[in-house]
C-alpha positions as CSV (number, residue, x, y, z in Angstrom):
1,X,-28.7,2.9,-15.9
2,X,-29.6,6.1,-17.8
3,X,-26.3,7.9,-18.4
4,X,-28.0,11.3,-19.0
5,X,-29.9,11.0,-15.8
6,X,-26.8,9.9,-13.9
7,X,-24.7,12.7,-15.2
8,X,-27.3,15.3,-14.2
9,X,-26.4,14.6,-10.6
10,X,-22.8,15.8,-11.1
11,X,-22.2,19.5,-11.7
12,X,-18.6,19.1,-12.7
13,X,-19.5,17.0,-15.7
14,X,-21.2,20.0,-17.4
15,X,-18.0,22.2,-17.2
16,X,-16.1,23.2,-20.3
17,X,-12.8,24.9,-20.9
18,X,-12.8,27.2,-23.9
19,X,-15.9,25.4,-25.1
20,X,-14.3,21.9,-24.8
21,X,-16.0,19.5,-22.4
22,X,-14.0,17.8,-19.7
23,X,-13.6,14.0,-20.0
24,X,-12.9,12.6,-16.5
25,X,-11.1,9.3,-16.8
26,X,-8.9,9.9,-13.7
27,X,-11.6,8.3,-11.4
28,X,-9.3,5.8,-9.6
29,X,-7.4,8.8,-8.2
30,X,-10.6,10.6,-7.2
31,X,-14.1,10.9,-8.5
32,X,-16.4,13.9,-9.1
33,X,-19.0,14.6,-6.4
34,X,-22.8,14.4,-6.7
35,X,-24.9,17.5,-6.0
36,X,-26.3,15.8,-2.9
37,X,-22.7,15.8,-1.5
38,X,-22.4,19.5,-2.1
39,X,-25.8,20.3,-0.6
40,X,-25.1,18.3,2.5
41,X,-21.6,19.9,3.0
42,X,-22.9,23.4,2.5
43,X,-25.9,22.8,4.8
44,X,-23.7,21.6,7.5
45,X,-21.3,24.5,7.4
46,X,-24.0,27.1,7.2
47,X,-26.6,25.6,9.7
48,X,-25.0,23.0,11.9
49,X,-21.3,23.9,12.3
50,X,-20.3,23.0,15.9
51,X,-18.2,20.7,18.0
52,X,-19.7,17.7,19.6
53,X,-21.1,17.0,23.0
54,X,-22.5,20.5,23.7
55,X,-25.8,21.4,25.4
56,X,-26.9,23.8,22.6
57,X,-28.8,23.3,19.4
58,X,-26.1,23.3,16.7
59,X,-23.9,20.9,18.7
60,X,-26.9,18.5,19.3
61,X,-27.8,18.7,15.6
62,X,-24.2,18.1,14.6
63,X,-24.0,15.0,16.8
64,X,-27.2,13.7,15.2
65,X,-25.9,14.2,11.7
66,X,-22.6,12.4,12.5
67,X,-24.6,9.5,13.9
68,X,-26.5,9.5,10.6
69,X,-23.2,9.4,8.6
70,X,-22.0,6.4,10.7
71,X,-25.3,4.6,10.1
72,X,-25.2,5.4,6.3
73,X,-21.7,3.9,5.9
74,X,-22.7,0.9,7.9
75,X,-25.4,0.2,5.4
76,X,-23.1,0.8,2.4
77,X,-20.5,-1.7,3.7
78,X,-22.9,-4.2,5.2
79,X,-21.8,-3.6,8.8
80,X,-23.8,-5.0,11.7
81,X,-23.7,-1.7,13.6
82,X,-22.7,2.0,13.1
83,X,-20.3,1.4,16.0
84,X,-18.1,-0.6,13.6
85,X,-17.6,2.5,11.4
86,X,-14.6,4.8,12.1
87,X,-14.1,8.0,10.2
88,X,-10.7,9.6,9.6
89,X,-8.7,11.9,7.4
90,X,-8.1,9.3,4.7
91,X,-7.4,5.6,4.2
92,X,-3.7,6.1,4.6
93,X,-3.9,7.9,7.9
94,X,-6.4,5.5,9.2
95,X,-4.2,2.5,8.3
96,X,-1.1,4.1,9.9
97,X,-3.3,4.7,13.0
98,X,-4.7,1.2,13.1
99,X,-1.3,-0.4,12.4
100,X,0.0,1.2,15.6
101,X,-3.1,0.2,17.5
102,X,-2.9,-3.4,16.4
103,X,0.9,-3.4,17.0
104,X,0.3,-3.3,20.7
105,X,-0.8,-7.0,20.5
106,X,1.9,-8.2,18.1
107,X,5.3,-9.5,19.1
108,X,8.8,-9.7,17.7
109,X,9.3,-12.8,15.5
110,X,5.7,-12.7,14.2
111,X,5.0,-12.2,10.5
112,X,2.9,-9.9,8.4
113,X,1.9,-10.7,4.8
114,X,1.7,-7.9,2.3
115,X,1.2,-8.0,-1.4
116,X,2.9,-6.8,-4.6
117,X,-0.5,-5.8,-6.0
118,X,-1.6,-3.3,-3.4
119,X,-1.4,0.5,-3.1
120,X,1.5,1.5,-0.8
121,X,-1.0,2.8,1.8
122,X,-1.6,-0.9,2.7
123,X,2.0,-1.8,2.5
124,X,4.2,0.9,4.1
125,X,2.3,1.1,7.4
126,X,3.0,-2.7,7.9
127,X,6.6,-2.4,6.7
128,X,7.2,0.3,9.3
129,X,5.4,-1.6,12.0
130,X,7.4,-4.7,11.3
131,X,10.6,-2.6,11.4
132,X,9.7,-1.1,14.8
133,X,8.6,-4.4,16.4
134,X,11.2,-6.7,14.8
135,X,8.6,-8.6,12.9
136,X,9.1,-10.3,9.5
137,X,7.4,-9.3,6.3
138,X,6.3,-12.0,3.8
139,X,5.6,-10.8,0.3
140,X,2.8,-12.2,-1.8
141,X,3.5,-11.8,-5.6
142,X,1.0,-11.7,-8.3
143,X,1.3,-13.6,-11.6
144,X,2.4,-11.2,-14.3
145,X,0.8,-13.4,-16.9
146,X,-2.6,-13.9,-15.3
147,X,-2.7,-10.7,-13.2
148,X,-4.0,-12.7,-10.3
149,X,-2.7,-14.2,-7.0
150,X,-1.8,-17.9,-6.8
151,X,-3.6,-19.1,-3.7
152,X,-1.2,-22.0,-3.3
153,X,1.6,-19.5,-3.0
154,X,-0.4,-17.4,-0.6
155,X,-1.1,-20.5,1.5
156,X,2.6,-21.2,1.7
157,X,3.2,-17.8,3.3
158,X,0.8,-18.5,6.1
159,X,1.9,-20.1,9.4
160,X,1.3,-20.0,13.1
161,X,3.7,-17.0,13.1
162,X,1.4,-14.9,10.8
163,X,-0.2,-12.1,12.8
164,X,-1.9,-10.2,10.0
165,X,-2.4,-10.3,6.2
166,X,-2.9,-7.0,4.4
167,X,-4.9,-7.6,1.2
168,X,-6.4,-5.5,-1.6
169,X,-9.9,-6.1,-2.7
170,X,-9.3,-4.6,-6.1
171,X,-6.1,-3.3,-7.6
172,X,-5.8,0.4,-8.3
173,X,-3.5,-0.5,-11.2
174,X,-4.5,-3.8,-12.7
175,X,-8.1,-3.6,-11.8
176,X,-8.2,-7.2,-10.6
177,X,-10.8,-8.1,-8.0
178,X,-9.2,-10.5,-5.6
179,X,-10.8,-13.4,-3.7
180,X,-10.5,-11.7,-0.3
181,X,-13.2,-13.8,1.3
182,X,-11.2,-17.0,0.7
183,X,-8.0,-15.3,1.5
184,X,-9.4,-14.0,4.8
185,X,-10.7,-17.4,5.7
186,X,-7.2,-18.9,5.0
187,X,-5.7,-16.3,7.3
188,X,-8.1,-17.1,10.1
189,X,-7.2,-20.8,9.8
190,X,-3.7,-19.9,11.1
191,X,-5.0,-17.4,13.6
192,X,-4.1,-14.3,11.7
193,X,-6.2,-11.1,11.2
194,X,-7.1,-9.8,7.7
195,X,-7.0,-6.1,6.8
196,X,-8.6,-5.3,3.5
197,X,-7.9,-2.2,1.3
198,X,-11.3,-1.7,-0.5
199,X,-10.6,1.8,-1.8
200,X,-10.8,0.7,-5.4
201,X,-13.7,-1.8,-5.0
202,X,-16.4,0.1,-3.1
203,X,-17.2,2.5,-6.0
204,X,-17.8,-0.4,-8.4
205,X,-19.7,-3.2,-6.6
206,X,-21.6,-4.4,-3.6
207,X,-19.5,-4.4,-0.5
208,X,-20.5,-6.9,2.2
209,X,-18.1,-7.1,5.1
210,X,-20.1,-9.9,6.7
211,X,-19.8,-12.1,3.6
212,X,-16.1,-11.2,3.2
213,X,-15.3,-12.4,6.6
214,X,-12.4,-10.0,7.0
215,X,-11.5,-8.3,10.3
216,X,-10.9,-4.7,9.0
217,X,-11.8,-3.0,5.7
218,X,-10.9,0.6,4.7
219,X,-12.2,2.8,1.9
220,X,-12.2,6.4,0.8
221,X,-15.4,8.4,0.1
222,X,-13.6,10.6,-2.5
223,X,-13.2,7.5,-4.6
224,X,-17.0,6.9,-4.6
225,X,-18.3,10.4,-5.5
226,X,-17.9,12.0,-2.0
227,X,-15.5,14.3,-0.1
228,X,-11.9,13.7,0.7
229,X,-12.2,11.4,3.7
230,X,-11.4,7.9,4.9
231,X,-13.6,5.3,6.5
232,X,-12.6,2.1,8.4
233,X,-14.8,-0.8,9.3
234,X,-13.7,-3.2,12.0
235,X,-15.4,-6.0,13.8
236,X,-17.1,-4.5,16.9
237,X,-15.5,-7.0,19.3
238,X,-12.0,-6.2,17.9
239,X,-12.5,-2.5,17.9
240,X,-13.8,-2.6,21.5
241,X,-10.8,-4.7,22.7
242,X,-8.1,-2.7,21.1
243,X,-6.6,0.0,23.3
244,X,-6.8,3.3,21.3
245,X,-4.3,6.1,21.0
246,X,-6.4,9.0,22.2
247,X,-6.4,12.0,24.5
248,X,-7.5,11.3,28.0
249,X,-10.8,13.2,28.0
250,X,-12.0,11.6,24.8
251,X,-14.9,9.2,25.0
252,X,-14.0,5.6,25.4
253,X,-17.1,4.3,23.6
254,X,-17.2,3.0,20.1
255,X,-16.6,4.2,17.5
256,X,-15.2,7.6,18.8
257,X,-12.5,5.9,20.8
258,X,-10.7,5.3,17.5
259,X,-11.6,8.6,15.9
260,X,-8.6,10.6,17.1
261,X,-9.3,14.4,17.5
262,X,-12.0,16.5,15.9
263,X,-13.1,15.0,12.6
264,X,-14.1,16.7,9.4
265,X,-17.8,17.1,10.3
266,X,-18.5,18.7,6.9
267,X,-16.8,15.8,5.2
268,X,-18.9,13.4,7.1
269,X,-22.0,15.3,6.1
270,X,-20.8,15.0,2.5
271,X,-20.3,11.3,2.9
272,X,-23.9,11.0,4.2
273,X,-24.9,12.8,1.0
274,X,-23.1,10.4,-1.3
275,X,-24.8,7.4,0.4
276,X,-28.1,9.1,-0.1
277,X,-27.2,9.7,-3.8
278,X,-26.3,6.0,-4.3
279,X,-29.4,4.9,-2.4
280,X,-31.6,7.0,-4.8
281,X,-30.4,4.9,-7.7
282,X,-31.8,1.7,-6.2
283,X,-35.0,0.0,-5.2
284,X,-35.9,-2.0,-2.1
285,X,-37.5,-2.0,1.3
286,X,-34.5,-0.8,3.3
287,X,-31.5,1.5,2.6
288,X,-29.2,-1.5,2.5
289,X,-31.4,-3.2,-0.1
290,X,-31.6,0.0,-2.2
291,X,-27.8,0.4,-2.0
292,X,-27.2,-3.2,-3.0
293,X,-29.6,-2.9,-5.9
294,X,-27.9,0.3,-7.1
295,X,-24.4,-1.1,-6.9
296,X,-25.4,-4.2,-8.8
297,X,-26.6,-2.0,-11.7
298,X,-23.5,0.2,-11.5
299,X,-21.3,-3.0,-11.7
300,X,-23.1,-4.3,-14.8
301,X,-23.0,-1.0,-16.6
302,X,-19.3,-0.5,-15.9
303,X,-18.5,-4.0,-16.9
304,X,-20.0,-3.3,-20.4
305,X,-18.2,0.0,-20.6
306,X,-14.9,-1.5,-19.6
307,X,-15.2,-4.3,-22.2
308,X,-15.8,-1.6,-24.8
309,X,-12.7,0.3,-23.7
310,X,-10.5,-2.8,-23.8
311,X,-11.9,-4.0,-27.2
312,X,-11.2,-0.5,-28.7
313,X,-7.7,-0.3,-27.2
314,X,-6.9,-3.8,-28.6
315,X,-7.5,-2.5,-32.1
316,X,-4.3,-0.5,-31.7
317,X,-1.3,-2.9,-31.9
318,X,0.9,-0.2,-30.5
319,X,-1.0,-0.5,-27.2
320,X,-0.3,-3.2,-24.6
321,X,-2.9,-3.6,-21.8
322,X,-1.8,-5.1,-18.4
323,X,-4.8,-6.8,-16.8
324,X,-7.7,-9.1,-17.5
325,X,-9.1,-8.5,-21.0
326,X,-11.4,-11.5,-21.8
327,X,-15.1,-10.8,-21.8
328,X,-15.7,-13.6,-19.3
329,X,-13.3,-11.9,-16.9
330,X,-15.1,-8.6,-16.7
331,X,-16.8,-9.6,-13.4
332,X,-13.4,-10.2,-11.9
333,X,-12.1,-6.7,-12.5
334,X,-13.1,-3.1,-11.9
335,X,-13.1,-0.7,-14.9
336,X,-9.5,0.5,-14.3
337,X,-7.2,-0.2,-17.3
338,X,-3.4,0.4,-17.4
339,X,-1.6,0.4,-20.7
340,X,1.7,1.1,-22.5
341,X,1.9,2.9,-25.8
342,X,4.9,1.7,-27.7
343,X,7.6,4.3,-28.1
344,X,5.8,7.0,-26.1
345,X,6.4,7.7,-22.4
346,X,3.3,7.5,-20.1
347,X,3.7,11.1,-19.1
348,X,3.8,12.2,-22.8
349,X,0.6,10.3,-23.4
350,X,-1.1,11.9,-20.4
351,X,0.0,15.3,-21.5
352,X,-1.3,14.7,-25.1
353,X,-4.7,13.7,-23.8
354,X,-4.7,16.4,-21.1
355,X,-4.2,19.1,-23.8
356,X,-7.4,17.8,-25.3
357,X,-9.2,18.0,-21.9
358,X,-9.1,14.2,-21.4
359,X,-7.9,13.5,-17.9
360,X,-5.9,10.3,-17.2
361,X,-3.2,9.3,-14.8
362,X,0.4,8.3,-15.5
363,X,3.2,6.9,-13.3
364,X,2.8,4.3,-10.6
365,X,-0.3,5.7,-8.8
366,X,1.4,4.6,-5.5
367,X,1.1,1.0,-6.8
368,X,4.9,1.0,-7.1
369,X,5.2,-2.8,-6.6
370,X,2.9,-3.4,-9.5
371,X,4.7,-1.2,-11.9
372,X,8.1,-2.6,-10.8
373,X,6.9,-6.2,-11.3
374,X,5.7,-5.3,-14.8
375,X,9.1,-3.8,-15.6
376,X,7.9,-0.3,-16.2
377,X,9.4,1.6,-13.2
378,X,12.5,2.7,-15.1
379,X,10.5,4.2,-18.0
380,X,8.1,6.2,-15.8
381,X,5.2,3.9,-15.3
382,X,2.1,3.3,-17.3
383,X,-1.0,5.2,-18.4
384,X,-4.2,4.6,-16.4
385,X,-7.7,5.1,-17.7
386,X,-10.3,4.7,-15.0
387,X,-14.1,4.6,-15.7
388,X,-17.0,5.4,-13.4
389,X,-20.7,4.9,-13.7
390,X,-21.1,8.5,-15.0
391,X,-18.8,7.9,-18.0
392,X,-20.4,7.0,-21.3
393,X,-19.7,4.9,-24.4
394,X,-19.1,8.1,-26.4
395,X,-16.4,9.1,-24.0
396,X,-14.7,5.7,-24.3
397,X,-14.7,6.1,-28.1
398,X,-13.4,9.6,-27.8
399,X,-10.3,8.6,-25.7
400,X,-9.6,5.7,-28.0
401,X,-9.9,7.8,-31.2
402,X,-7.6,10.3,-29.6
403,X,-5.0,7.7,-28.7
404,X,-5.2,6.4,-32.3
405,X,-4.6,9.9,-33.6
406,X,-1.6,10.3,-31.2
407,X,0.0,7.1,-32.4
408,X,-0.4,8.1,-36.1
409,X,1.1,11.5,-35.4
410,X,4.0,10.0,-33.4
411,X,5.3,8.0,-36.3
412,X,5.2,4.8,-34.3
413,X,3.1,2.9,-36.8
414,X,1.9,-0.6,-37.5
415,X,-0.4,-1.9,-40.1
416,X,-3.9,-1.2,-38.9
């Protein structure tokens, strides 16, 4: 990974405000986009903008490009077929839609397992479905000391009544990468489906839905350097068998039967562009091989960067990190770090950094169950620093130096 070469693909990284560069550490909430994404989006809107199914040139070209986008995402996620890829407005909307679709085969008295570590987009749709169908919700906690799930506890929640388990591949707060392959297998042992939120994992590692063995997986291109959009993968036989909510004239073939209404065609063009960008970073005989190679390199680079961030933050006794911090655990987490600065509200920390053009999140980032379990909901949540492969060691040092300066200025001091 050559940081200078990587950064040259992202126009936003060259922007300054009053001569001060922008430091993007808000990546778990949304990444910056590669030039290839911009080019694909503009090209679609200027040359190919049409609705599908027409007999004329722009409509035919638009249909061909959308087919390319489905095939590209199939390669990124390791799907068997482009027919397993469903595009939508965002992960949340897709999950609400799919929860209603799946709910047609669920019954009162059945159970759904949700977790205390997930983003609410993979919790509330199932809570509402359970309410509507008189199903029971079973909650899987995480260990607030290890920041992991206890699989024995998880196993105790599963039974012949379990219809579905909603799991998160990586936490958008703690950063923990969870053993979803094992957890999906355990769900299948009792006849349950597994629905995986991979929004926070896909930007940081190789995604292989076949190896995971899950039934559905959702992600968001705007979290991996693309446009605001959502993508769902589902097993072809499951998607084909589920009765969709759609208008009567809409095609009944996969995947369009689950793509309600006219999609964001320009967004799909941009998503094709981001897959092309990621592919350009790798080597191999096929697009899938090149994507796997690229994501392996991204993962290793980010693991080193994350360890540098954690080590620097641990030099400040006023800062408490919530999540895996040992060097040996870097392969079990994505480079998303949440922290508390003693005596300073998370919002005040974010504002201090923001005034210096360092962008970080504060609050609960819709991971409200995580923040509540850690005891920080009453105080306004925690600070979140999220790295991506276009960030650098120099930027890590800059945010840590700025945090140290803030602590010194605040009067909340310990012996350094």
